[in-house]
C-alpha positions as CSV (number, residue, x, y, z in Angstrom):
1,M,-11.5,-33.0,-31.9
2,A,-9.0,-35.1,-29.9
3,P,-6.5,-33.5,-27.5
4,P,-3.1,-32.9,-29.1
5,S,-0.4,-35.5,-28.5
6,I,2.3,-34.8,-26.0
7,K,4.8,-32.7,-28.0
8,T,-13.5,19.8,14.1
9,N,-16.7,18.5,14.2
10,M,-15.2,18.4,17.7
11,S,-18.4,19.2,19.3
12,K,-18.1,21.9,21.9
13,K,-20.1,19.7,24.2
14,S,-18.3,17.9,27.0
15,P,-17.2,14.4,26.0
16,A,-19.8,11.8,26.4
17,T,-19.5,9.2,29.1
18,P,-18.9,5.5,28.2
19,Q,-21.9,3.6,27.0
20,K,-23.3,1.6,29.9
21,K,-24.2,-1.5,27.9
22,A,-20.7,-1.9,26.3
23,P,-19.1,-5.3,26.7
24,V,-16.3,-5.8,29.2
25,L,-12.8,-5.1,28.0
26,P,-10.9,-8.2,26.9
27,K,-8.5,-9.6,29.5
28,K,-5.8,-10.5,27.0
29,K,-3.1,-7.8,26.8
30,E,-1.8,-8.6,23.3
31,A,-3.1,-6.7,20.3
32,V,-5.9,-8.3,18.3
33,Q,-6.6,-7.4,14.7
34,V,-10.4,-6.9,14.3
35,V,-11.9,-8.5,11.3
36,A,-15.5,-9.3,10.6
37,P,-16.7,-12.7,11.6
38,L,-16.8,-14.8,8.5
39,D,-19.7,-16.2,6.6
40,K,-20.7,-19.8,7.2
41,D,-19.2,-20.5,3.7
42,K,-15.6,-19.6,3.0
43,I,-13.1,-20.3,0.3
44,I,-9.4,-20.5,1.2
45,I,-6.8,-19.4,-1.4
46,I,-3.4,-20.8,-0.8
47,D,-0.8,-18.3,-2.1
48,F,2.3,-19.5,-4.0
49,G,3.4,-16.0,-5.0
50,S,1.3,-15.3,-8.0
51,Q,0.7,-11.7,-9.1
52,Y,-2.9,-12.8,-9.6
53,T,-3.6,-14.2,-6.2
54,Q,-5.5,-11.1,-5.0
55,V,-7.5,-11.1,-8.3
56,I,-8.7,-14.6,-7.5
57,A,-9.8,-13.4,-4.0
58,R,-11.7,-10.5,-5.6
59,R,-13.4,-12.7,-8.2
60,V,-14.6,-15.1,-5.5
61,R,-16.0,-12.2,-3.5
62,E,-17.7,-10.9,-6.7
63,C,-19.5,-14.3,-6.7
64,Q,-20.8,-13.3,-3.1
65,V,-18.6,-15.9,-1.3
66,F,-16.0,-14.8,1.3
67,S,-12.4,-15.6,0.4
68,E,-9.3,-15.5,2.5
69,I,-5.7,-15.7,1.3
70,L,-3.3,-17.9,3.4
71,P,0.4,-18.8,2.8
72,H,1.6,-22.1,1.3
73,T,3.0,-23.0,4.7
74,T,-0.5,-23.4,6.1
75,K,-1.1,-26.8,7.9
76,A,-3.9,-29.2,7.0
77,S,-4.7,-29.5,10.7
78,D,-5.4,-25.7,10.9
79,L,-7.8,-25.9,7.9
80,A,-9.5,-29.0,9.3
81,A,-10.4,-27.1,12.5
82,D,-12.3,-24.5,10.5
83,K,-15.7,-25.8,9.7
84,T,-16.7,-22.9,7.5
85,I,-14.3,-23.9,4.7
86,R,-16.2,-25.1,1.6
87,G,-13.3,-25.2,-0.9
88,I,-9.7,-24.5,-1.5
89,I,-8.0,-22.8,-4.5
90,L,-4.3,-23.2,-5.1
91,S,-2.9,-20.1,-6.8
92,G,-0.3,-19.7,-9.5
93,G,3.3,-18.8,-8.9
94,P,6.6,-18.1,-10.5
95,A,8.4,-21.4,-9.6
96,S,8.6,-24.8,-11.2
97,V,7.2,-27.6,-9.1
98,Y,10.3,-29.8,-9.8
99,A,12.8,-27.1,-8.6
100,A,14.5,-27.7,-5.3
101,S,13.3,-24.4,-3.9
102,A,9.8,-24.6,-5.1
103,P,7.1,-23.8,-2.5
104,K,5.3,-26.9,-1.3
105,L,2.0,-27.8,0.2
106,D,1.0,-29.9,3.2
107,K,-0.2,-33.0,1.4
108,G,-2.7,-33.5,4.2
109,I,-4.7,-30.8,2.5
110,Y,-5.6,-33.1,-0.3
111,K,-7.3,-35.4,2.3
112,L,-9.6,-32.8,3.8
113,K,-12.6,-33.9,1.7
114,V,-13.3,-30.4,0.4
115,P,-13.2,-29.5,-3.3
116,I,-9.8,-28.2,-4.6
117,L,-9.1,-26.1,-7.6
118,G,-5.5,-25.6,-8.8
119,I,-4.7,-22.7,-11.1
120,C,-1.5,-22.7,-13.2
121,Y,1.3,-23.5,-10.6
122,G,-1.5,-24.8,-8.3
123,M,-2.6,-27.3,-11.0
124,Q,1.0,-28.5,-11.6
125,L,1.6,-28.8,-7.9
126,L,-1.4,-31.0,-7.2
127,A,-0.5,-33.2,-10.3
128,H,3.1,-33.5,-9.0
129,D,2.0,-34.2,-5.4
130,L,-0.6,-36.9,-6.5
131,G,1.7,-38.9,-8.7
132,G,1.7,-37.2,-12.1
133,K,4.6,-35.8,-14.0
134,V,5.4,-32.1,-14.7
135,A,8.1,-31.0,-17.1
136,R,9.4,-28.1,-19.1
137,S,7.2,-27.4,-22.1
138,Q,8.9,-27.3,-25.5
139,C,6.5,-24.5,-26.4
140,R,5.7,-22.0,-23.6
141,E,2.2,-20.4,-23.5
142,Y,2.0,-16.7,-22.6
143,G,-1.0,-14.6,-23.5
144,N,-4.1,-15.7,-25.3
145,G,-4.7,-19.3,-26.2
146,Q,-7.6,-21.4,-27.6
147,L,-9.1,-23.9,-25.1
148,T,-11.3,-26.8,-26.2
149,V,-13.3,-28.2,-23.3
150,E,-15.2,-31.4,-22.4
151,T,-18.4,-29.8,-21.2
152,T,-19.9,-32.9,-19.5
153,N,-18.4,-32.0,-16.1
154,P,-19.6,-29.6,-13.3
155,L,-16.7,-27.2,-13.7
156,F,-17.8,-26.3,-17.2
157,K,-21.5,-26.4,-16.7
158,K,-23.1,-24.1,-19.3
159,I,-19.7,-23.0,-20.6
160,S,-18.8,-22.7,-24.3
161,K,-16.9,-25.7,-25.8
162,K,-14.3,-23.4,-27.2
163,L,-12.8,-20.4,-25.3
164,T,-10.1,-17.8,-25.5
165,V,-8.1,-18.1,-22.3
166,W,-5.1,-16.3,-20.7
167,N,-2.0,-18.4,-20.3
168,S,1.2,-17.6,-18.4
169,H,3.3,-20.7,-18.0
170,G,6.5,-22.5,-19.2
171,D,5.8,-26.0,-17.7
172,R,3.0,-28.5,-18.5
173,I,1.7,-31.8,-17.2
174,E,3.2,-34.8,-19.1
175,K,1.4,-37.5,-17.1
176,L,-1.8,-37.5,-15.2
177,P,-2.1,-38.7,-11.6
178,K,-4.3,-41.7,-10.9
179,G,-8.0,-41.0,-11.0
180,F,-7.7,-37.9,-13.1
181,S,-8.9,-37.3,-16.7
182,I,-8.5,-34.7,-19.4
183,L,-11.3,-32.1,-19.4
184,G,-9.8,-29.6,-21.7
185,W,-6.8,-28.9,-23.9
186,T,-5.0,-26.1,-25.8
187,E,-2.7,-26.2,-28.8
188,N,0.4,-26.8,-26.7
189,S,-1.1,-28.2,-23.4
190,P,-2.8,-31.6,-23.8
191,H,-3.8,-31.3,-20.1
192,A,-5.0,-27.7,-19.9
193,V,-8.0,-28.8,-17.7
194,I,-7.9,-31.9,-15.5
195,G,-10.2,-33.3,-12.9
196,D,-10.8,-36.2,-10.5
197,L,-14.6,-36.0,-10.4
198,Q,-14.8,-38.5,-7.5
199,R,-12.6,-36.5,-5.1
200,H,-13.7,-33.1,-6.6
201,I,-10.1,-32.0,-7.3
202,Y,-9.7,-29.9,-10.5
203,G,-6.8,-28.1,-12.2
204,L,-6.7,-25.3,-14.8
205,Q,-3.5,-24.5,-16.6
206,F,-4.9,-21.1,-17.6
207,H,-6.0,-18.2,-15.4
208,P,-9.8,-17.9,-15.1
209,E,-9.6,-14.9,-12.7
210,V,-8.3,-12.4,-15.3
211,A,-10.5,-10.5,-17.6
212,H,-8.7,-11.8,-20.7
213,T,-10.2,-15.3,-20.2
214,E,-13.7,-15.8,-21.7
215,Q,-16.3,-16.9,-19.2
216,G,-13.6,-17.1,-16.5
217,K,-15.9,-15.8,-13.8
218,E,-18.6,-18.4,-14.8
219,I,-16.0,-21.2,-14.4
220,L,-15.2,-19.9,-10.9
221,K,-18.9,-19.7,-10.1
222,N,-19.4,-23.3,-11.1
223,F,-16.6,-24.3,-8.7
224,L,-18.0,-22.1,-5.9
225,H,-21.7,-22.7,-6.2
226,T,-22.1,-26.1,-8.0
227,I,-19.0,-28.0,-6.7
228,C,-18.4,-26.4,-3.3
229,R,-22.1,-25.6,-2.8
230,C,-21.4,-22.2,-1.3
231,T,-24.3,-20.0,-0.5
232,P,-23.9,-16.5,-2.1
233,S,-24.3,-14.5,1.1
234,W,-21.2,-12.3,1.2
235,T,-22.6,-8.8,0.9
236,M,-21.5,-5.4,2.2
237,G,-24.7,-5.1,4.2
238,S,-23.9,-8.4,6.0
239,F,-20.3,-7.3,6.4
240,I,-21.4,-4.1,8.3
241,E,-23.4,-6.1,10.8
242,R,-20.6,-8.6,11.4
243,S,-18.0,-5.8,11.6
244,C,-20.0,-3.9,14.2
245,E,-20.2,-7.0,16.4
246,A,-16.4,-7.7,16.0
247,I,-15.5,-4.0,16.8
248,R,-17.6,-4.1,20.0
249,A,-16.1,-7.4,21.0
250,Q,-12.5,-6.1,20.6
251,V,-13.0,-2.6,22.0
252,G,-15.4,-3.3,24.9
253,S,-15.7,-0.1,26.9
254,G,-12.3,1.3,25.7
255,R,-11.9,4.4,23.7
256,V,-10.7,4.6,20.1
257,I,-8.7,7.2,18.2
258,L,-9.1,7.2,14.4
259,G,-6.6,8.8,12.1
260,L,-8.8,10.6,9.7
261,S,-7.5,11.8,6.4
262,G,-10.8,12.7,4.8
263,G,-10.3,10.1,2.1
264,V,-12.6,7.2,1.3
265,D,-10.9,4.6,3.5
266,S,-10.6,6.5,6.8
267,S,-14.1,8.2,6.3
268,V,-15.8,4.8,5.8
269,A,-13.8,3.4,8.8
270,A,-15.0,6.3,10.9
271,S,-18.6,5.9,10.0
272,L,-18.5,2.1,10.6
273,L,-16.8,2.6,14.0
274,H,-19.2,5.3,15.0
275,R,-22.1,3.0,14.2
276,A,-20.6,0.3,16.4
277,I,-19.3,2.2,19.4
278,G,-20.7,5.8,19.2
279,D,-19.0,8.4,21.4
280,Q,-16.2,6.0,22.3
281,L,-14.7,7.2,19.0
282,T,-12.6,10.4,18.6
283,C,-11.3,11.2,15.1
284,I,-8.1,13.1,14.7
285,F,-7.1,14.9,11.6
286,V,-3.4,15.7,11.4
287,D,-2.4,18.6,9.1
288,N,1.1,17.4,8.5
289,G,2.0,19.8,5.7
290,L,1.8,17.1,3.1
291,L,-1.9,17.6,2.1
292,R,-3.5,19.0,-1.0
293,S,-4.6,22.6,-1.4
294,G,-7.5,23.4,1.0
295,E,-7.6,19.8,2.4
296,C,-7.9,20.7,6.1
297,K,-10.7,23.1,5.7
298,A,-12.6,20.8,3.3
299,V,-12.4,17.9,5.7
300,R,-13.6,20.0,8.6
301,N,-16.5,21.3,6.6
302,L,-17.4,17.9,5.3
303,F,-17.6,16.4,8.8
304,E,-19.6,19.3,10.2
305,R,-22.2,18.8,7.5
306,H,-22.5,15.0,7.3
307,F,-21.2,13.5,10.6
308,K,-21.9,13.8,14.3
309,I,-18.5,12.4,15.2
310,R,-16.1,14.0,17.6
311,L,-13.2,15.5,15.5
312,Q,-10.0,17.2,16.6
313,V,-7.6,18.9,14.2
314,I,-3.9,18.9,15.0
315,H,-1.5,21.2,13.1
316,A,1.9,19.4,12.9
317,E,3.4,20.7,9.7
318,K,6.7,21.8,11.3
319,R,7.1,18.5,13.0
320,F,6.7,16.3,9.9
321,L,8.7,18.5,7.5
322,S,11.6,18.8,9.9
323,K,11.8,15.0,10.1
324,L,11.6,14.7,6.4
325,R,14.2,17.4,5.6
326,G,16.8,16.1,3.2
327,I,15.2,12.6,2.9
328,S,14.9,11.3,-0.7
329,D,14.5,7.6,-0.3
330,P,10.8,6.7,-0.6
331,E,10.9,3.9,1.9
332,K,12.5,6.2,4.5
333,K,9.8,8.8,3.8
334,R,7.0,6.3,4.4
335,K,8.6,5.0,7.6
336,I,9.2,8.5,9.0
337,I,5.6,9.5,8.3
338,G,4.2,6.3,9.8
339,K,6.2,6.8,12.9
340,E,5.3,10.5,13.3
341,F,1.6,9.7,12.8
342,I,1.8,7.2,15.7
343,R,3.7,9.5,18.0
344,T,1.2,12.4,17.2
345,F,-1.7,10.1,18.0
346,E,-0.1,8.9,21.3
347,E,0.4,12.5,22.4
348,A,-3.2,13.4,21.4
349,A,-4.5,10.4,23.3
350,K,-2.7,11.5,26.5
351,K,-4.1,15.0,26.3
352,L,-7.6,13.7,25.6
353,Q,-7.4,11.3,28.5
354,Q,-6.5,14.2,30.8
355,S,-9.7,16.0,29.6
356,F,-11.8,13.1,30.7
357,K,-12.5,12.1,34.3
358,K,-9.9,9.9,35.8
359,T,-12.4,7.1,36.0
360,A,-13.1,7.1,32.3
361,Y,-11.9,4.2,30.2
362,P,-8.6,4.8,28.4
363,F,-7.8,5.7,24.8
364,K,-6.0,2.4,24.1
365,F,-7.1,1.7,20.5
366,L,-6.0,3.2,17.3
367,A,-8.3,2.7,14.3
368,Q,-7.1,3.0,10.7
369,G,-8.6,2.7,7.2
370,T,-6.1,0.0,6.2
371,L,-7.2,-2.0,3.2
372,Y,-6.2,-5.4,1.8
373,P,-4.0,-3.9,-1.0
374,D,-2.1,-2.0,1.7
375,V,-1.3,-5.2,3.5
376,I,-0.5,-7.1,0.4
377,E,2.0,-4.6,-1.0
378,S,3.5,-3.8,2.4
379,V,4.0,-7.2,3.9
380,P,4.3,-10.5,2.0
381,I,1.3,-12.5,3.2
382,G,2.5,-15.2,5.7
383,N,6.1,-15.1,4.2
384,N,4.8,-16.2,0.8
385,P,7.2,-16.1,-2.2
386,A,5.9,-12.8,-3.4
387,A,8.2,-9.7,-2.8
388,L,7.5,-6.7,-0.7
389,I,6.5,-3.9,-3.1
390,K,6.6,-0.9,-0.8
391,S,5.8,-0.1,2.8
392,H,2.5,1.7,3.3
393,H,2.8,4.2,6.1
394,N,0.0,2.5,8.0
395,V,1.3,-1.1,7.7
396,G,5.0,-1.6,7.0
397,G,5.7,2.0,8.0
398,L,4.4,1.6,11.5
399,P,6.9,1.7,14.4
400,K,7.6,-1.7,16.1
401,K,6.7,-0.3,19.5
402,M,3.6,1.7,20.1
403,K,1.1,2.1,22.9
404,F,-2.0,1.3,20.9
405,E,-3.9,-1.8,19.9
406,L,-4.9,-1.5,16.2
407,V,-8.5,-1.6,15.1
408,E,-8.7,-2.1,11.3
409,P,-12.2,-3.1,10.3
410,L,-11.6,-2.7,6.5
411,R,-8.4,-4.7,6.5
412,Q,-9.8,-7.6,4.5
413,L,-11.6,-5.4,1.9
414,F,-10.6,-4.1,-1.6
415,K,-11.2,-0.5,-2.5
416,D,-14.4,-1.1,-4.5
417,E,-15.8,-3.1,-1.6
418,V,-15.0,-0.2,0.8
419,R,-17.0,2.2,-1.6
420,E,-19.9,-0.2,-1.4
421,V,-19.7,-0.2,2.4
422,G,-19.7,3.6,2.3
423,R,-22.9,3.7,0.2
424,E,-24.6,1.2,2.5
425,L,-23.7,3.5,5.4
426,G,-25.2,6.5,3.6
427,L,-22.1,8.5,3.0
428,P,-22.2,11.3,0.3
429,R,-20.8,10.8,-3.1
430,E,-18.1,13.4,-2.5
431,V,-16.7,10.9,0.1
432,V,-17.5,7.5,-1.4
433,D,-16.4,8.3,-5.0
434,R,-13.5,10.5,-4.1
435,Q,-10.2,9.5,-5.9
436,P,-7.7,7.8,-3.7
437,F,-5.0,9.9,-2.0
438,P,-2.0,8.2,-0.4
439,G,-1.5,8.2,3.3
440,P,2.0,9.8,3.0
441,G,0.4,12.5,1.0
442,L,2.4,14.7,-1.3
443,A,5.6,13.4,0.2
444,I,5.6,10.5,-2.3
445,R,4.6,12.8,-5.2
446,V,7.5,15.1,-4.7
447,I,10.2,12.9,-6.1
448,G,13.4,13.4,-4.3
449,A,14.0,15.7,-1.3
450,I,11.0,17.5,0.2
451,S,10.9,21.2,0.9
452,P,8.1,23.7,1.6
453,A,8.8,25.4,-1.8
454,R,8.5,22.1,-3.7
455,L,5.4,21.2,-1.9
456,K,3.8,24.6,-2.8
457,T,4.7,24.0,-6.4
458,L,3.1,20.5,-6.5
459,R,0.0,21.7,-4.6
460,A,-0.6,24.4,-7.3
461,A,-0.2,21.9,-10.1
462,D,-2.3,19.2,-8.5
463,L,-5.2,21.7,-7.9
464,I,-5.2,22.4,-11.6
465,V,-5.5,18.7,-12.4
466,I,-8.4,18.3,-10.0
467,E,-10.2,21.4,-11.3
468,E,-9.9,20.5,-15.0
469,M,-10.9,16.8,-14.3
470,K,-14.1,18.0,-12.5
471,S,-14.8,20.6,-15.2
472,A,-14.5,17.9,-17.9
473,G,-16.9,15.6,-15.9
474,L,-14.2,12.9,-15.6
475,Y,-13.1,13.2,-11.9
476,Y,-15.6,10.6,-10.7
477,K,-15.3,8.4,-13.7
478,I,-11.6,7.7,-13.5
479,W,-9.7,5.8,-10.7
480,Q,-7.0,8.4,-10.0
481,S,-5.6,11.5,-11.6
482,F,-2.8,13.7,-10.1
483,A,0.4,15.6,-10.6
484,V,4.0,14.5,-9.7
485,L,6.9,16.9,-9.2
486,L,10.1,15.5,-10.8
487,P,13.6,16.4,-9.7
488,L,14.4,17.1,-13.4
489,R,15.1,20.5,-14.9
490,S,15.0,21.2,-18.6
491,V,15.5,24.1,-20.9
492,G,12.5,26.1,-22.1
493,V,11.6,29.4,-23.7
494,M,9.1,31.8,-22.1
495,G,8.8,35.4,-23.2
496,D,11.7,35.0,-25.5
497,E,13.9,34.2,-22.6
498,R,15.6,30.9,-21.7
499,T,14.3,29.0,-18.7
500,Y,15.7,26.1,-16.8
501,D,12.9,24.9,-14.6
502,E,11.3,21.7,-13.2
503,T,9.0,19.2,-14.7
504,I,5.5,18.0,-13.8
505,A,4.3,14.5,-14.7
506,I,0.6,14.0,-15.0
507,R,-0.7,10.5,-14.0
508,M,-4.1,9.2,-14.8
509,V,-5.1,5.5,-14.4
510,E,-8.2,3.3,-14.6
511,S,-8.6,0.5,-12.1
512,Q,-11.2,-1.4,-10.1
513,D,-9.3,-2.1,-6.9
514,G,-5.8,-0.5,-7.2
515,M,-4.1,-3.9,-7.5
516,T,-3.8,-3.5,-11.3
517,A,-4.3,-0.4,-13.4
518,N,-4.1,0.8,-17.0
519,W,-3.1,4.3,-17.9
520,A,-6.1,6.3,-19.0
521,R,-6.7,7.8,-22.4
522,P,-8.2,11.3,-21.6
523,P,-9.1,13.7,-24.5
524,Y,-6.0,15.5,-25.9
525,D,-7.8,18.8,-25.4
526,L,-8.0,18.1,-21.7
527,L,-4.3,17.3,-21.4
528,A,-3.6,20.4,-23.4
529,R,-5.6,22.6,-21.0
530,I,-3.9,21.0,-18.0
531,S,-0.4,21.4,-19.4
532,S,-1.1,25.0,-20.5
533,R,-2.5,26.1,-17.1
534,I,0.4,24.4,-15.1
535,I,3.1,26.0,-17.2
536,N,1.5,29.4,-17.2
537,E,0.2,29.5,-13.6
538,V,2.7,27.5,-11.6
539,E,6.0,29.3,-11.1
540,G,9.1,27.2,-11.7
541,I,7.5,24.7,-14.1
542,N,8.2,24.9,-17.9
543,R,7.4,21.3,-19.0
544,C,4.6,18.7,-18.5
545,V,4.8,15.0,-19.4
546,Y,2.1,12.3,-19.4
547,D,2.8,8.9,-17.7
548,I,1.7,6.0,-20.0
549,S,2.8,3.2,-17.6
550,S,0.4,0.6,-16.4
551,K,0.5,-1.4,-13.1
552,P,2.3,-3.8,-13.3
553,P,5.1,-3.1,-14.1
554,A,4.8,0.3,-12.6
555,T,2.9,1.2,-9.5
556,I,0.2,3.9,-9.5
557,E,2.2,6.2,-7.2
558,W,5.7,7.0,-8.3
559,E,7.1,6.3,-4.9
């Protein structure tokens, strides 16, 4: 077929002295973000603002190759200096390459003599930059499409000749650049796959990174392993070794405070840091009044059973709630909470320092369980065209001035990778497979103004959701399930009397990494039990609703 025509475990022992063999403190005063030293093979993903850029990064890592996302403003000279780069992927994006405001690429990148794969906008951009022509398509392609491929090329090695692929574009290539040939086509895109086999530059009009594309991961594997010749060596075991080295290099003989929440991220970060620097680490758990029912006691018990890490508990409920009084805007909530966490840690560090000998090394580092999705949603990567979604309290919510240098060993990992690290470190299932809980806590699940009474109501409802999910055997099988208190009153009838009470929304989602999520389909009987218990047991609630929104367009948390 021819292509179509172009139409406290705070130990009571005295604090340990610094380790004698620890490296010397770095001389530089500026803060340094600690990340694991990279593998010898690395794939760079140039971001043009696509909602799927992070999915590309995940798929590359699933192929056991390290990936790093960089902004479209990255210079060719910077990439040329990195000898670990084996290939470059150009992401999709919302712009048209012929628009005046379209994000561009340093054309020197095409001359780096490393394989390049353009996806959607990335394909159109490389075609445009290298002398081809891109124009508005008379028939846009969104959703499923049928691809016919020429299989005699390395990108489609052992790939079916006909595939269902996922499209999301309104432009198409009208004329190929010199040296390129057609490797695949769809009903409305005669140049759905193109390639210059001599220079190892390829383009895909569809999205191989999404699950809707058949054999998409195999296409990426061909690019990574066959064309770029990457060694599949990116594993969580190797990540732990490199992270420990990086942590020791950054911290030296200094001391570290870690803000422990008891969730997956901070617990894994604590275990990783303890492996790297031992008693130089002190974990601080802040009971800020925004936690779930019994959270403080559960975290203390957990660390007493499974960890030998110094733990201090600080009760700061009045402090946080007084700052949040009358605040309804979710961004303001996040920033207030982020600031108060930092100030609490700074005060704790000062007191801890006084308990040590004056000659002891200072508490100058703050460790956090920050993940890649936190960074992506909080701060557009390198000023890329993507919009800020919301400030996570530990990223965009941090104060501009603070006395700590940050240590964030999980900053380049996705949630499922963090769980793998936790398993490698031997953490129990109750930690590793625990459902995510937001750093700002119940503050962003009480929609609108926060008060002790509304927090008490939400805690009671949330506890029922957790109990029923565990009883049904679904708690560890689903990504997240929780209650949200809405500032919405409605009329009800209880005991033959009229009520006018608040509403609880139940949120359950399925996801792999938190970047995208589908609303879960739990058994109706389970929802019925949850609703019945909440309405009967939680005072002030007379109605329950179930959230059937996916991410995107919604986010998992309501605020």
